[in-house]
N, CA, C and O of each residue as an XYZ file, in Angstrom:
616
protein
N      -4.258     11.322    -18.353
C      -3.922     11.589    -16.963
C      -4.936     12.571    -16.403
O      -5.274     13.555    -17.060
N      -5.417     12.320    -15.211
C      -6.402     13.196    -14.589
C      -5.721     14.187    -13.670
O      -4.514     14.120    -13.435
N      -6.507     15.094    -13.162
C      -5.988     16.137    -12.284
C      -5.703     15.587    -10.885
O      -6.241     14.550    -10.498
N      -4.873     16.275    -10.149
C      -4.556     15.888     -8.779
C      -5.555     16.465     -7.789
O      -5.498     16.156     -6.598
N      -6.488     17.314     -8.277
C      -7.535     17.842     -7.411
C      -8.395     16.693     -6.910
O      -8.608     15.710     -7.621
N      -8.876     16.818     -5.715
C      -9.741     15.787     -5.165
C      -9.009     14.717     -4.391
O      -9.645     13.870     -3.763
N      -7.685     14.730     -4.418
C      -6.936     13.767     -3.611
C      -6.871     14.284     -2.185
O      -6.552     15.449     -1.946
N      -7.175     13.411     -1.247
C      -7.206     13.821      0.153
C      -6.018     13.238      0.914
O      -5.117     12.637      0.331
N      -6.042     13.431      2.220
C      -4.941     12.976      3.072
C      -4.767     11.460      3.015
O      -3.642     10.963      3.060
N      -5.874     10.725      2.914
C      -5.779      9.268      2.814
C      -5.043      8.846      1.546
O      -4.231      7.921      1.567
N      -5.337      9.536      0.437
C      -4.619      9.269     -0.807
C      -3.118      9.503     -0.615
O      -2.288      8.694     -1.028
N      -2.798     10.625      0.017
C      -1.389     10.988      0.205
C      -0.662      9.973      1.087
O       0.473      9.593      0.799
N      -1.322      9.535      2.165
C      -0.680      8.558      3.053
C      -0.501      7.220      2.350
O       0.515      6.552      2.538
N      -1.477      6.827      1.544
C      -1.374      5.591      0.779
C      -0.254      5.690     -0.254
O       0.495      4.734     -0.452
N      -0.142      6.822     -0.901
C       0.942      7.053     -1.862
C       2.293      6.935     -1.167
O       3.220      6.336     -1.712
N       2.411      7.500      0.026
C       3.668      7.432      0.780
C       3.973      5.988      1.200
O       5.132      5.574      1.194
N       2.945      5.230      1.562
C       3.158      3.838      1.948
C       3.680      3.025      0.762
O       4.609      2.234      0.921
N       3.104      3.209     -0.406
C       3.593      2.506     -1.596
C       5.028      2.937     -1.898
O       5.855      2.113     -2.286
N       5.318      4.203     -1.725
C       6.684      4.704     -1.940
C       7.692      3.998     -1.029
O       8.748      3.561     -1.487
N       7.365      3.891      0.253
C       8.294      3.279      1.203
C       8.625      1.839      0.834
O       9.762      1.398      1.006
N       7.640      1.108      0.330
C       7.870     -0.294     -0.019
C       8.423     -0.468     -1.424
O       9.099     -1.461     -1.691
N       8.160      0.458     -2.320
C       8.633      0.280     -3.693
C      10.019      0.878     -3.931
O      10.730      0.429     -4.830
N      10.412      1.867     -3.158
C      11.719      2.479     -3.365
C      12.847      1.685     -2.722
O      13.983      1.736     -3.192
N      12.552      0.962     -1.668
C      13.584      0.143     -1.038
C      14.595      0.961     -0.270
O      14.520      2.189     -0.225
N      15.540      0.268      0.331
C      16.561      0.904      1.166
C      17.571      1.697      0.343
O      18.086      2.714      0.805
N      17.857      1.232     -0.881
C      18.899      1.868     -1.689
C      18.344      2.492     -2.960
O      19.042      2.568     -3.971
N      17.089      2.942     -2.917
C      16.499      3.578     -4.081
C      16.140      2.597     -5.185
O      15.964      2.994     -6.337
N      16.028      1.306     -4.838
C      15.635      0.319     -5.837
C      14.204      0.603     -6.254
O      13.441      1.207     -5.500
N      13.845      0.180     -7.424
C      12.494      0.387     -7.908
C      11.780     -0.950     -7.939
O      11.870     -1.677     -8.928
N      11.067     -1.285     -6.863
C      10.387     -2.573     -6.746
C       8.889     -2.397     -6.885
O       8.358     -1.295     -6.752
N       8.221     -3.504     -7.156
C       6.767     -3.529     -7.224
C       6.230     -4.069     -5.908
O       6.796     -5.002     -5.337
N       5.137     -3.483     -5.425
C       4.494     -3.906     -4.182
C       3.228     -4.660     -4.553
O       2.365     -4.126     -5.250
N       3.113     -5.897     -4.093
C       1.920     -6.688     -4.410
C       0.718     -6.174     -3.634
O       0.832     -5.671     -2.517
N      -0.435     -6.322     -4.272
C      -1.666     -5.772     -3.709
C      -2.078     -6.447     -2.398
O      -2.500     -5.760     -1.468
N      -1.967     -7.772     -2.302
C      -2.450     -8.456     -1.101
C      -1.705     -8.015      0.156
O      -2.362     -7.684      1.143
N      -0.358     -7.992      0.177
C       0.309     -7.461      1.374
C      -0.057     -6.001      1.654
O      -0.134     -5.586      2.810
N      -0.281     -5.232      0.595
C      -0.691     -3.844      0.768
C      -2.059     -3.770      1.445
O      -2.283     -2.920      2.308
N      -2.969     -4.658      1.055
C      -4.293     -4.695      1.692
C      -4.195     -5.101      3.157
O      -4.919     -4.573      4.001
N      -3.298     -6.040      3.458
C      -3.088     -6.444      4.851
C      -2.573     -5.255      5.664
O      -3.040     -5.008      6.776
N      -1.614     -4.524      5.106
C      -1.076     -3.355      5.817
C      -2.117     -2.252      5.960
O      -2.145     -1.560      6.977
N      -2.973     -2.077      4.956
C      -4.041     -1.076      5.080
C      -4.997     -1.459      6.201
O      -5.420     -0.601      6.975
N      -5.340     -2.742      6.294
C      -6.215     -3.194      7.380
C      -5.553     -2.940      8.736
O      -6.195     -2.439      9.660
N      -4.276     -3.287      8.852
C      -3.556     -3.033     10.108
C      -3.527     -1.533     10.413
O      -3.634     -1.129     11.571
N      -3.381     -0.713      9.372
C      -3.389      0.740      9.545
C      -4.736      1.269     10.006
O      -4.805      2.252     10.743
N      -5.815      0.610      9.566
C      -7.147      0.976     10.037
C      -7.266      0.659     11.525
O      -7.767      1.471     12.303
N      -6.803     -0.527     11.914
C      -6.855     -0.930     13.329
C      -6.034      0.002     14.208
O      -6.392      0.243     15.361
N      -4.933      0.530     13.670
C      -4.074      1.458     14.419
C      -4.528      2.911     14.277
O      -3.868      3.824     14.772
N      -5.665      3.119     13.593
C      -6.254      4.438     13.372
C      -5.368      5.379     12.572
O      -5.396      6.596     12.760
N      -4.580      4.793     11.675
C      -3.785      5.592     10.748
C      -4.643      5.957      9.537
O      -4.638      7.103      9.088
N      -5.376      4.978      9.015
C      -6.265      5.201      7.877
C      -7.708      5.262      8.371
O      -8.109      4.515      9.263
N      -8.465      6.154      7.780
C      -9.873      6.314      8.136
C     -10.736      5.643      7.068
O     -11.483      6.305      6.347
N     -10.618      4.330      6.981
C     -11.386      3.532      6.029
C     -12.266      2.556      6.791
O     -12.022      2.255      7.960
N     -13.292      2.068      6.111
C     -14.067      0.938      6.604
C     -13.487     -0.323      5.989
O     -12.715     -0.251      5.032
N     -13.851     -1.469      6.527
C     -13.417     -2.743      5.956
C     -14.491     -3.791      6.180
O     -15.365     -3.638      7.033
N     -14.410     -4.847      5.407
C     -15.353     -5.962      5.531
C     -14.659     -7.218      5.030
O     -13.720     -7.129      4.240
N     -15.103     -8.380      5.472
C     -14.514     -9.622      4.967
C     -14.762     -9.770      3.464
O     -15.842     -9.455      2.965
N     -13.749    -10.250      2.764
C     -13.859    -10.507      1.327
C     -13.094    -11.777      1.012
O     -12.087    -12.085      1.649
N     -13.573    -12.498      0.041
C     -12.918    -13.727     -0.390
C     -11.748    -13.377     -1.300
O     -11.907    -12.661     -2.289
N     -10.564    -13.895     -0.950
C      -9.344    -13.604     -1.699
C      -8.592    -14.915     -1.924
O      -8.508    -15.752     -1.025
N      -8.054    -15.085     -3.113
C      -7.259    -16.280     -3.402
C      -5.821    -16.003     -2.971
O      -5.189    -15.057     -3.441
N      -5.317    -16.844     -2.071
C      -3.945    -16.717     -1.573
C      -3.284    -18.080     -1.757
O      -3.674    -19.060     -1.123
N      -2.288    -18.131     -2.621
C      -1.662    -19.419     -2.915
C      -2.674    -20.351     -3.540
O      -3.310    -20.012     -4.538
N      -2.825    -21.526     -2.955
C      -3.786    -22.509     -3.466
C      -5.154    -22.411     -2.796
O      -6.082    -23.134     -3.158
N      -5.273    -21.517     -1.822
C      -6.498    -21.446     -1.022
C      -7.287    -20.180     -1.300
O      -6.742    -19.164     -1.730
N      -8.567    -20.268     -1.048
C      -9.437    -19.100     -1.036
C      -9.767    -18.835      0.427
O     -10.305    -19.699      1.119
N      -9.440    -17.634      0.889
C      -9.639    -17.287      2.291
C     -10.434    -15.990      2.385
O     -10.517    -15.220      1.429
N     -11.008    -15.771      3.545
C     -11.668    -14.504      3.835
C     -10.702    -13.651      4.634
O     -10.141    -14.086      5.640
N     -10.522    -12.431      4.164
C      -9.691    -11.484      4.896
C     -10.406    -10.142      4.919
O     -11.232     -9.853      4.054
N     -10.084     -9.332      5.908
C     -10.679     -8.008      6.012
C     -10.039     -7.094      4.980
O      -8.826     -6.887      4.984
N     -10.865     -6.552      4.099
C     -10.399     -5.726      2.985
C     -11.142     -4.404      3.011
O     -12.340     -4.361      3.292
N     -10.435     -3.333      2.721
C     -11.049     -2.023      2.619
C     -11.331     -1.694      1.160
O     -10.409     -1.549      0.357
N     -12.604     -1.579      0.828
C     -12.964     -1.180     -0.534
C     -12.619      0.288     -0.770
O     -12.289      0.674     -1.891
N     -12.693      1.107      0.278
C     -12.302      2.520      0.157
C     -10.810      2.635     -0.161
O     -10.401      3.460     -0.978
N     -10.004      1.797      0.493
C      -8.570      1.798      0.212
C      -8.279      1.343     -1.199
O      -7.429      1.922     -1.876
N      -8.977      0.307     -1.656
C      -8.824     -0.151     -3.046
C      -9.222      0.961     -4.015
O      -8.566      1.172     -5.035
N     -10.304      1.670     -3.685
C     -10.746      2.770     -4.538
C      -9.697      3.879     -4.573
O      -9.455      4.473     -5.624
N      -9.076      4.159     -3.428
C      -8.014      5.173     -3.396
C      -6.813      4.745     -4.239
O      -6.194      5.580     -4.899
N      -6.478      3.457     -4.226
C      -5.407      2.964     -5.106
C      -5.773      3.216     -6.570
O      -4.938      3.654     -7.362
N      -7.023      2.936     -6.917
C      -7.484      3.186     -8.287
C      -7.427      4.676     -8.626
O      -7.036      5.052     -9.731
N      -7.822      5.529     -7.662
C      -7.756      6.982     -7.885
C      -6.321      7.421     -8.159
O      -6.074      8.221     -9.061
N      -5.377      6.897     -7.380
C      -3.968      7.255     -7.560
C      -3.443      6.768     -8.911
O      -2.652      7.449     -9.563
N      -3.892      5.590     -9.317
C      -3.484      5.058    -10.617
C      -4.069      5.900    -11.748
O      -3.372      6.229    -12.708
N      -5.353      6.246    -11.633
C      -6.003      7.053    -12.659
C      -5.424      8.463    -12.743
O      -5.432      9.074    -13.811
N      -4.923      8.980    -11.625
C      -4.289     10.299    -11.616
C      -2.866     10.250    -12.173
O      -2.220     11.286    -12.329
N      -2.385      9.051    -12.470
C      -1.038      8.915    -13.023
C       0.055      8.876    -11.981
O       1.233      8.982    -12.320
N      -0.316      8.724    -10.697
C       0.661      8.725     -9.620
C       1.206      7.326     -9.325
O       2.316      7.180     -8.812
N       0.422      6.306     -9.650
C       0.844      4.918     -9.460
C       0.826      4.186    -10.791
O      -0.007      4.450    -11.658
N       1.758      3.267    -10.930
C       1.754      2.323    -12.043
C       1.259      0.998    -11.495
O       1.548      0.657    -10.349
N       0.522      0.253    -12.292
C       0.080     -1.068    -11.855
C       0.532     -2.094    -12.876
O       0.660     -1.806    -14.066
N       0.768     -3.285    -12.385
C       1.260     -4.378    -13.213
C       0.452     -5.614    -12.879
O       0.311     -5.967    -11.709
N      -0.080     -6.274    -13.894
C      -0.809     -7.526    -13.703
C       0.160     -8.671    -13.932
O       0.876     -8.701    -14.933
N       0.176     -9.612    -13.000
C       1.086    -10.757    -13.066
C       0.292    -12.041    -12.909
O      -0.814    -12.034    -12.369
N       0.856    -13.132    -13.379
C       0.306    -14.456    -13.122
C       1.413    -15.286    -12.504
O       2.508    -15.380    -13.058
N       1.128    -15.901    -11.336
C       2.167    -16.701    -10.679
C       2.129    -18.138    -11.189
O       1.338    -18.470    -12.072
N       2.983    -18.981    -10.631
C       3.083    -20.361    -11.095
C       1.848    -21.203    -10.783
O       1.713    -22.310    -11.305
N       0.945    -20.700     -9.943
C      -0.321    -21.384     -9.648
C      -1.456    -20.836    -10.508
O      -2.624    -21.154    -10.284
N      -1.102    -20.009    -11.495
C      -2.066    -19.350    -12.384
C      -3.016    -18.412    -11.652
O      -4.147    -18.204    -12.090
N      -2.561    -17.846    -10.540
C      -3.311    -16.809     -9.840
C      -2.918    -15.460    -10.427
O      -1.740    -15.200    -10.672
N      -3.902    -14.611    -10.649
C      -3.628    -13.261    -11.126
C      -3.309    -12.366     -9.939
O      -4.006    -12.393     -8.925
N      -2.266    -11.584    -10.070
C      -1.819    -10.668     -9.026
C      -1.710     -9.266     -9.606
O      -1.500     -9.097    -10.808
N      -1.853     -8.276     -8.759
C      -1.618     -6.893     -9.146
C      -0.519     -6.347     -8.252
O      -0.486     -6.621     -7.053
N       0.374     -5.578     -8.842
C       1.455     -4.941     -8.087
C       1.484     -3.458     -8.453
O       1.052     -3.064     -9.536
N       2.001     -2.643     -7.533
C       2.026     -1.192     -7.710
C       3.414     -0.637     -7.431
O       4.206     -1.221     -6.692
N       3.681      0.502     -8.043
C       4.828      1.330     -7.688
C       4.536      2.745     -8.153
O       3.622      2.968     -8.947
N       5.311      3.701     -7.659
C       5.088      5.095     -8.017
C       5.547      5.366     -9.443
O       6.548      4.820     -9.906
N       4.801      6.213    -10.120
C       5.226      6.713    -11.422
C       6.179      7.886    -11.172
O       6.386      8.290    -10.028
N       6.748      8.419    -12.232
C       7.600      9.600    -12.076
C       6.794     10.775    -11.518
O       7.285     11.533    -10.681
N       5.556     10.917    -11.990
C       4.689     11.977    -11.465
C       4.371     11.741     -9.993
O       4.336     12.689     -9.209
N       4.140     10.487     -9.610
C       3.870     10.159     -8.217
C       5.047     10.492     -7.322
O       4.875     11.037     -6.232
N       6.248     10.160     -7.788
C       7.458     10.470     -7.022
C       7.628     11.978     -6.883
O       7.929     12.477     -5.798
N       7.437     12.698     -7.979
C       7.553     14.162     -7.944
C       6.507     14.759     -6.998
O       6.812     15.670     -6.229
N       5.280     14.248     -7.055
C       4.203     14.733     -6.193
C       4.517     14.478     -4.731
O       4.297     15.341     -3.882
N       5.028     13.299     -4.441
C       5.330     12.948     -3.057
C       6.486     13.769     -2.505
O       6.459     14.180     -1.345
N       7.497     14.009     -3.325
C       8.672     14.736     -2.860
C       8.471     16.249     -2.871
O       9.258     16.978     -2.266
N       7.425     16.732     -3.552
C       7.094     18.153     -3.542
C       6.595     18.505     -2.146
O       5.566     17.993     -1.705
N       7.311     19.364     -1.459
C       7.038     19.636     -0.045
C       5.648     20.207      0.211
O       5.144     20.095      1.329
N       5.021     20.810     -0.777
C       3.718     21.407     -0.558
C       2.552     20.458     -0.780
O       1.420     20.796     -0.436
N       2.792     19.290     -1.340
C       1.688     18.397     -1.699
C       1.286     17.479     -0.554
O       0.110     17.421     -0.193
N       2.228     16.772      0.011
C       1.942     15.821      1.086
C       2.554     16.350      2.371
O       3.755     16.616      2.433
N       1.730     16.501      3.392
C       2.217     17.099      4.635
C       3.207     16.173      5.346
O       3.128     14.949      5.242
N       4.121     16.784      6.055
C       5.108     16.016      6.824
C       4.416     15.164      7.890
O       4.846     14.045      8.170
N       3.348     15.693      8.480
C       2.659     14.933      9.522
C       2.007     13.664      8.947
O       1.977     12.631      9.616
N       1.489     13.736      7.723
C       0.920     12.546      7.081
C       2.002     11.498      6.835
O       1.794     10.308      7.075
N       3.147     11.947      6.359
C       4.267     11.028      6.117
C       4.723     10.384      7.426
O       4.991      9.183      7.472
N       4.809     11.182      8.484
C       5.266     10.658      9.773
C       4.283      9.640     10.352
O       4.704      8.638     10.930
N       2.988      9.885     10.204
C       1.988      8.927     10.694
C       2.174      7.566     10.030
O       2.130      6.531     10.695
N       2.383      7.575      8.714
C       2.578      6.321      7.976
C       3.888      5.667      8.389
O       3.929      4.460      8.629
N       4.957      6.450      8.475
C       6.267      5.902      8.849
C       6.245      5.322     10.261
O       6.795      4.246     10.494
N       5.622      6.015     11.194
C       5.539      5.512     12.571
C       4.767      4.199     12.631
O       5.140      3.291     13.374
N       3.700      4.097     11.859
C       2.903      2.874     11.822
C       3.688      1.707     11.206
O       3.589      0.577     11.683
N       4.456      1.973     10.161
C       5.139      0.899      9.435
C       6.450      0.451     10.074
O       6.962     -0.617      9.737
N       6.999      1.241     10.984
C       8.246      0.853     11.652
C       7.951     -0.214     12.694
O       6.932     -0.151     13.381
N       8.837     -1.188     12.811
C       8.656     -2.248     13.789
C       8.812     -1.740     15.210
O       8.120     -2.201     16.118
N       9.711     -0.802     15.403
C       9.931     -0.214     16.720
C      10.368      1.235     16.516
O      10.989      1.557     15.504
N      10.048      2.106     17.466
C      10.453      3.502     17.317
C      11.957      3.625     17.099
O      12.756      2.990     17.788
N      12.322      4.447     16.135
C      13.733      4.702     15.863
C      14.391      3.679     14.951
O      15.550      3.864     14.580
N      13.704      2.611     14.574
C      14.307      1.615     13.683
C      14.062      1.996     12.231
O      13.170      2.792     11.935
N      14.840      1.437     11.340
C      14.688      1.695      9.917
C      13.912      0.589      9.209
O      13.413      0.804      8.105
N      13.801     -0.592      9.823
C      13.135     -1.714      9.187
C      11.625     -1.511      9.109
O      10.997     -1.049     10.061
N      11.062     -1.861      7.970
C       9.625     -1.759      7.780
C       8.962     -3.101      8.056
O       9.578     -4.155      7.904
N       7.706     -3.046      8.461
C       6.933     -4.271      8.642
C       6.820     -4.994      7.301
O       6.711     -4.361      6.252
N       6.846     -6.300      7.347
C       6.653     -7.139      6.163
C       5.470     -8.058      6.421
O       5.102     -8.306      7.569
N       4.885     -8.552      5.358
C       3.729     -9.435      5.455
C       4.054    -10.749      4.775
O       4.612    -10.765      3.677
N       3.705    -11.860      5.426
C       3.855    -13.164      4.779
C       2.648    -14.027      5.100
O       1.994    -13.870      6.131
N       2.380    -14.933      4.193
C       1.288    -15.892      4.340
C       1.886    -17.168      4.895
O       2.805    -17.727      4.295
N       1.389    -17.642      6.023
C       1.942    -18.844      6.661
C       1.294    -20.123      6.137
O       1.729    -21.226      6.469
N       0.271    -19.976      5.333
C      -0.515    -21.129      4.904
C      -1.836    -21.187      5.641
O      -2.775    -21.854      5.205
N      -1.903    -20.481      6.766
C      -3.122    -20.410      7.576
C      -3.594    -18.975      7.799
O      -4.795    -18.703      7.828
N      -2.626    -18.052      7.957
C      -2.968    -16.654      8.227
C      -1.811    -15.772      7.782
O      -0.717    -16.247      7.477
N      -2.088    -14.472      7.756
C      -1.034    -13.491      7.441
C      -0.292    -13.152      8.718
O      -0.871    -13.096      9.802
N       1.004    -12.928      8.562
C       1.867    -12.647      9.698
C       2.685    -11.395      9.379
O       3.222    -11.261      8.280
N       2.773    -10.497     10.333
C       3.611     -9.305     10.210
C       4.961     -9.648     10.833
O       5.022    -10.154     11.954
N       6.042     -9.370     10.105
C       7.370     -9.720     10.613
C       8.379     -8.677     10.170
O       8.055     -7.751      9.427
N       9.610     -8.843     10.639
C      10.712     -7.961     10.275
C      11.439     -8.562      9.101
O      12.413     -7.986      8.617
């Protein structure tokens, strides 16, 4: 396990985003797939929540290979969080023999996120405001593949 030094605000906001999707409404412990996470990171860049660059990259989605805007900086931050022991990753193979990666917080990641001095409230609020479908709602944005493009829905 590496040190938590060197983690910046982007790391913290990304950690909080994974937490929101992996903990669920009732404290369930779910895994968040990488592709929807990348879609949400791109949307967060467009909304100026994340300060990352992005570029088109070829990604296998279902039976198709498509180009989608992907942030290599965001992927690197996911790797940093995993190497610091804050995220767990799981490699999966679906019924189409596509390899998938999924993430969730480790116990250290949960402790780090809930420690009031580590991640600022303003960083958490920026992520929460971006991920909510409408102000004051509890539902988070979801991502689905329509067969042609990604769609954000409730």
